[in-house]
Structure formats: C-alpha cells, structure tokens
N, C-alpha and C positions, 0 to 999 in steps of 0.2 A: 697642645699647645703650638701657634703659629708664630714662626719667626719674623721679624717684618721683610716686608718683598724683596730689598736690597739683598739680604742675607740669603733667601731661600733661593735665589735667580743665581747669586753667585756659586752655588754648590749644584744648580741644576744644569748650569752652562759647563761643568766639568765632567769629566769620567770619575767618576766614584767605584771604588772597591765594592764587589758583591759580599753578600754574607759569607761567613766561615760554616760549613756545614758536614761535620763530622758523619763518616759512614755508620757510626752507631745512632745517630740521632733519628728520632720517630718518625717516619714518612707523612706527611701532611700534605691532605689534598689540596689541591690549586683552588684559590678563595677569592672571591670577588665581593666586595662590598660586605665583609665579614665581620662580627662582631667587634666593634672597638675597644672591648672591655676583653677581647680573647688573648689570650696569653701564647697558643699555637697558630701558626698562621703560613700561608705559600702564596708571594704575592707573585703576581707578575713582574717581568723586569722592569716595566714603566711605574708601577705604582712602587716597587721597592726602591728606585733611584729616588722617587718622589720622596718616602720616607725617610730616607736616607740624607737626601739633601736638607729636608728639615729638622731632622735631628743636628746636624752639622752645623745649618744656620742658627738654631739656638746658641748652642755651645761658643760658635765665632760671637755671637751679640752679646751674649752673658761675659766672655772675656771682654770684649770693646767698652763695657759699662763697669768694668771692674778696673781697666784701663784709667777710664774718666775718674771715679774716685782716688784710685791714685795719684793722677795728676795733679786733682783739686787739691788734695793733701800737701804733694810737694810744693805747688804754688801759693800755698798759705803758710809753708814754713808750717805745717804739723805732722809731718811725717816720720821725725824725728822721735814725737812723742807717741805714735798710733800704735799699736797691735794690729795687724792685718790677720785675720783667720780665715780660710775659704774652702770649703769642704761641699760636699753632695750626701742626701741620704741614700743613694743607690746610685749603679750607672743603668746602662738597657742593652740589652739582648740584640736591638735593633734586625731580627731576622737571623741571629748565628744560631744555627742548630736547629734551626727554625720555631724560632723562641721569640718571644717579645716583652716587654716589662721586664722586671726584676724577676720575674719568676724562680730560677733555682741559683744558688750561689756559684755559676761559672764566673770564668776572669771579665768578661762584659759588663755584667751586672754587681760584681761583687768588689771590684778595683774602682776606689771612687778619687777624685782630687783630695789633696789635705796638707794643704800649705800652712804655715805661719811666718808672719817677718815681724820679729819683736822691734818694739822701738830702739834707738839707736840709745837712751838711756839706759837702756836696761845692761846695756855691756856683753850683749849674748852675740856671738859668733853666727853671721847672719848665713852661713853655707855648710851647715851642717845636715847632711842627708841621711835619714834613718830608714832601712830594709824593714824594719819592727813594723806588723800590723798596728795601726790603729781603729779605733771607731768614735765616733760621736761622744761615749762616755767621758773621752777623753778631755774633751774641748773646756768644760768647766772647770775641772782641777788644773786646768793648764794656765786659764783665766785668772785664777783665785793663786795660781803660785806667782804668776808676774806679778800681779798687784802685791803680793806680800813683799817681793824681791823688789818692788818699785818703792814700796813705802821704809824699805831696809836703806836703801841707797840713798833715800831724801833723809833719813835719822842718821845715820853714818857713812858720808861720803867716802869713796874708796873700798869702803866693806861689800863681800859677795855674800 
C-alpha cells in the first residue's frame, strides 16, 4: 500500500530511526529490487527510509481517518451510543532484525493496537487499561457481552 503523498512526504522530510538489528540476527546480503514478497531484506539507507516513511505515513493516515469518524459521531451526537473497537491483525517488522512483514512473533509484529471505547450508556469506566494479552478472538465475545449488558440496562435501568 502507498500512503497519500502528504503523509509520505511528512515522514520523508524528517530524520527517521533506522531498524533495530540484534547481534544475533541472521546476516542478509544487501539487495536491490528484491522480491516484494520476501521476508528477509537488507535495504540501503535511502530505500529503508522510503519504506519506513511509507509505513509511518500509512499509520498516520489511518489515525486521521479514525479521528474523522469519531468527530462525525460526536457532531451528530452518536458517540455516547457507539462502541468503538480498533485493532489490527499484525504489526510489521519493518527491517528490525533484517525482517519484514509479520514473519516471527517478535515485538514489532506481535504487539498490535487494541482499544475499545464503550458507549457511555453502558456505564463502563473508560480509563481501564489491561496489560493482559488479547487477540482477535476476543472481539466478538466483547461485542456480544456489550449488547447483552445494553439490553439488561434497557430492561431494568440501574442494574449492572
């Protein structure tokens, strides 16, 4: 994927951190025009910056679009009755340890965003943070529990 030019140029104009490569990581010969489906890659500094700027630009673009949805909900007075769930299926190694894509369950590819903002009508504290691991298999039961809680509150206000 390619981010909109504005987002890509935002990061190309900045100094970006390079990948983290542990002394235990497998060596990878420098490659140019390598297979785009490859998961081991050693890019020169310019191509690495382009890859990272593209990825950061994509994240920034998604963040802005989520903000637009939340602003719409707020302006139309729908936010109090809306559950927002944001997650991803995997992260990106982005050159760390000479790896790309999700490849191995290292921090960069395994730690993904996962947040839930409950509707105010469910009367659930919104500042709860859990350090427990979660997965996509947690989304559907969470939605069903919220729906069940919502129906219980509608039937008997004040009950939790």
